[in-house]
Every structure is written in C-alpha cells, then in structure tokens.
C-alpha positions as CSV (number, residue, x, y, z in Angstrom):
1,M,-0.2,0.3,0.3
2,R,0.8,3.5,-0.8
3,F,-0.7,6.8,-0.7
4,K,-0.3,9.9,-3.1
5,V,-1.9,13.8,-2.9
6,P,-1.6,15.1,-6.1
7,A,0.1,18.4,-6.5
8,R,-2.8,19.8,-8.4
9,Q,-6.2,19.1,-6.2
10,P,-9.4,19.8,-8.4
11,E,-10.7,22.9,-9.2
12,S,-14.5,21.4,-8.7
13,F,-16.3,19.1,-7.3
14,R,-18.0,17.9,-10.9
15,G,-15.3,17.5,-13.0
16,S,-13.7,15.0,-10.3
17,A,-16.9,13.6,-9.7
18,L,-17.3,12.9,-13.3
19,Y,-13.7,11.8,-14.3
20,L,-13.6,9.4,-11.4
21,A,-17.3,7.5,-12.1
22,G,-15.6,7.4,-15.7
23,Q,-18.1,9.7,-17.3
24,I,-16.7,11.8,-19.3
25,K,-15.3,11.4,-23.0
26,G,-12.6,8.8,-23.2
27,L,-13.3,7.1,-19.7
28,S,-15.6,4.0,-19.1
29,P,-17.7,3.4,-15.9
30,D,-16.6,-0.3,-15.9
31,R,-13.2,1.2,-14.3
32,V,-15.5,2.0,-11.4
33,E,-15.7,-1.4,-9.0
34,F,-17.6,0.2,-6.3
35,V,-18.3,3.8,-5.1
36,E,-18.8,4.4,-1.4
37,T,-20.3,7.5,-0.1
38,R,-20.0,10.0,3.4
39,N,-22.6,12.2,4.5
40,L,-24.4,12.6,1.2
41,L,-27.7,11.2,-0.2
42,T,-26.5,10.3,-3.8
43,D,-23.7,8.3,-5.1
44,D,-24.6,10.2,-9.0
45,P,-21.4,12.5,-9.4
46,R,-23.5,15.2,-10.4
47,A,-25.9,15.4,-7.6
48,A,-23.2,14.6,-5.2
49,A,-21.2,17.7,-6.6
50,S,-24.0,19.6,-6.2
51,V,-24.6,19.0,-2.5
52,M,-20.8,19.3,-2.0
53,D,-20.9,22.8,-4.2
54,A,-23.6,24.3,-1.9
55,T,-22.0,23.2,2.0
56,A,-18.6,24.2,0.3
57,A,-20.5,27.6,-0.5
58,K,-21.3,28.2,3.2
59,S,-17.3,29.2,3.8
60,V,-16.5,32.5,2.9
61,R,-12.7,31.7,3.8
62,C,-11.5,28.2,1.9
63,K,-10.7,29.1,-1.3
64,Q,-9.8,25.5,-2.4
65,P,-12.5,23.3,-0.9
66,A,-12.3,19.8,-3.1
67,Y,-9.6,17.5,-1.7
68,H,-8.7,14.6,-4.0
69,F,-5.9,11.8,-2.6
70,M,-5.4,8.0,-3.3
71,I,-4.7,4.6,-1.6
72,T,-2.9,2.1,-3.9
73,F,-2.4,-1.5,-3.3
74,D,0.9,-3.9,-4.4
75,P,-0.3,-5.7,-7.3
76,K,1.5,-8.5,-6.1
77,D,-1.1,-8.6,-2.9
78,A,-3.9,-8.2,-5.9
79,A,-2.5,-11.3,-7.2
80,A,-2.1,-13.4,-4.1
81,G,-6.2,-12.7,-3.9
82,K,-5.6,-10.2,-0.7
83,V,-7.0,-7.0,-2.2
84,T,-10.7,-7.9,-2.1
85,P,-13.6,-5.0,-2.7
86,E,-14.4,-5.8,1.2
87,V,-11.0,-5.3,2.3
88,K,-11.0,-2.0,0.1
89,R,-14.0,-1.0,1.7
90,K,-12.7,-1.9,5.3
91,V,-9.5,0.4,4.2
92,A,-11.8,3.2,2.9
93,Q,-13.5,3.4,6.2
94,Q,-10.5,3.0,8.3
95,V,-8.6,6.1,6.2
96,I,-11.6,8.1,6.8
97,E,-11.4,7.9,10.3
98,R,-8.1,7.9,10.8
99,M,-8.1,11.3,8.4
100,G,-10.6,12.7,11.0
101,L,-13.1,13.0,7.9
102,T,-15.9,10.7,9.1
103,E,-18.4,13.9,9.7
104,H,-17.4,15.5,5.6
105,Q,-18.9,14.8,2.5
106,L,-16.7,12.5,0.6
107,L,-16.9,10.1,-2.6
108,V,-14.6,7.1,-2.3
109,Y,-13.9,5.9,-5.7
110,S,-12.9,2.0,-6.3
111,H,-11.1,1.5,-9.4
112,R,-10.0,-1.6,-11.1
113,D,-8.5,-0.4,-14.8
114,T,-4.9,-1.0,-13.7
115,D,-2.3,-3.7,-12.2
116,H,-2.8,-1.2,-9.1
117,P,-5.5,-1.4,-7.3
118,H,-6.6,1.8,-6.3
119,L,-9.0,3.8,-4.4
120,H,-9.5,7.6,-4.7
121,F,-10.9,9.9,-2.1
122,L,-13.1,13.1,-3.3
123,V,-13.3,15.0,0.1
124,N,-14.9,18.3,0.7
125,R,-12.9,20.3,3.2
126,V,-15.6,22.1,4.4
127,H,-17.8,21.1,7.3
128,P,-21.2,20.3,6.7
129,E,-22.7,21.8,9.5
130,K,-19.8,23.9,11.7
131,H,-18.4,25.5,7.5
132,V,-14.5,25.5,9.0
133,A,-12.3,23.8,6.2
134,Y,-10.6,20.8,7.4
135,D,-6.8,21.6,7.8
136,R,-4.3,19.8,5.0
137,H,-1.4,20.6,7.2
138,Q,0.8,17.5,7.3
139,D,-1.7,15.3,5.7
140,G,1.5,13.3,3.9
141,R,2.7,12.3,7.6
142,R,-0.4,11.8,8.5
143,L,-1.4,9.2,6.1
144,T,2.5,7.8,5.8
145,G,1.5,6.3,9.1
146,I,-2.2,5.3,8.6
147,V,-0.9,3.3,5.5
148,Q,1.9,1.5,7.6
149,E,-0.6,0.7,10.0
150,L,-3.3,-0.6,8.0
151,A,-1.1,-2.6,5.5
152,Q,0.6,-4.4,8.8
153,E,-3.3,-4.7,10.1
154,H,-4.1,-6.1,6.7
155,G,-1.1,-8.5,6.2
156,L,-0.3,-6.0,2.9
157,N,3.2,-4.7,1.5
158,I,3.9,-1.6,2.0
159,L,5.3,0.0,-1.0
160,R,7.9,3.1,-0.9
161,N,6.3,6.3,-1.4
162,R,8.8,7.9,-3.8
163,E,7.2,10.8,-4.5
164,Y,6.5,11.8,-1.5
165,E,10.2,11.3,-0.2
166,R,11.6,13.2,-3.2
167,Q,9.0,16.5,-1.8
168,L,10.9,15.7,1.7
169,G,14.0,15.7,-0.3
170,R,15.6,12.4,0.3
171,D,17.6,10.2,-2.1
172,V,15.6,7.4,-3.0
173,V,16.8,4.0,-2.8
174,E,15.9,0.9,-4.2
175,D,15.7,-1.4,-1.2
176,Y,12.6,-1.6,0.5
177,G,14.1,-2.2,4.2
178,P,13.6,0.6,6.8
179,T,13.4,4.0,6.3
180,V,14.6,7.2,8.2
181,S,11.1,8.5,10.2
182,D,10.4,12.4,9.4
183,A,11.5,13.6,12.7
184,E,14.7,12.4,12.8
185,Y,15.4,13.6,8.9
186,W,14.3,17.0,9.6
187,Q,16.2,16.9,13.4
188,A,19.2,15.6,11.5
189,R,18.6,18.0,8.9
190,R,19.1,20.8,11.0
191,E,21.5,19.1,13.0
192,Q,23.8,19.0,9.9
193,R,24.2,15.6,10.7
194,E,23.6,12.1,9.0
195,A,20.3,10.7,9.5
196,Q,20.0,7.1,12.0
197,I,17.4,4.5,10.6
198,P,15.8,3.1,13.8
C-alpha cells in the first residue's frame, strides 16, 4: 500500500466526480468497481457534486474545498487475492476515520483499470454543519503512518512512496528496508548530520 496526494488539486467537485466515475469522454464507467459515499444521500456524481458545492459555498474563507488523494495497493497483493472489495471497503473506512473525515462529505471510488488496485477519495474540506475547512497540514505525515498501520493490520505490502520522499528532499533508494522517520530526517538536517535509521 501507499498513498498519493496529487500536487494539483481539483478545481471543482463536478469535474472530478465525473472523471472518477468514468463519465467523461474517453473513459468507461466499467473502470469503477464500487462507489462509497459519506454524508451524501446519493452516489450520482452530478448530484453529489452539487450538494458538495452548496456546502462548500457556506465557507467564505475556503478557496479550495475539493480535496483528492489516493490509496494504492501492491499488484502482488492483488494477485495473491488479498485485495478484495471487502478489504478495500474496510481500508477506505479506516482511512476516513483515522484522517478525521467521518463528518465530511466524500466520495470513494474503487478503480480496477490498472494492475495497481486503488481507491480515490474526493473530499469536501468544508464541514457540512460547522462550515470550517479541514486542515490539510501534515497530511503526508498522517497518511504515511495510516498506510503503514493498515498494511500491517491487513497483512499487505507497504510500497515505497518515492514521490513523497522526493518532496521531503530524501534520496530514493531501491531497497524496501527500514526508512528514516520524518522527525529524525528533519532533526538530522537541522543538526547537519546523517539521519539514523531506527
């Protein structure tokens, strides 16, 4: 397992929901294995996007309410039959809970159009009742821990997240052995020394 938070976040709920549902030209809805919703009364992408837009409009400060991230599974786990729809649903629910997003409106799409089974999360950052935006600060660190915990709990492989490591300024190596924690990396950098692997 690994996560990805695209650098370019969605500009609209509608465009992202239609894309993830495979309802735009050049894509097929067959790529979608299942759709999960939270705090929405529909899984229709157009209707869900309209509800999310109406909720997001209640916050005057949040300029980018649409938030998208992915959880990807190892193809080896999929080939071994470990990545079932039930496991994906459990993982999705656990990610939502551990990210603190249970009260937010969101769509989860499970895609099967690549050799890497993966989940897309489209989240409305604006809380439907409090109208306060979810703070994305430290999400990379938060998702790193969540993915490692869930992979261990479900007996799945942890894939190296090279993109996140590049963002942190780390050298990418080919082995999948233990890695330096974020805290140790930044402490070592401040102290101008080599980071220690635990």
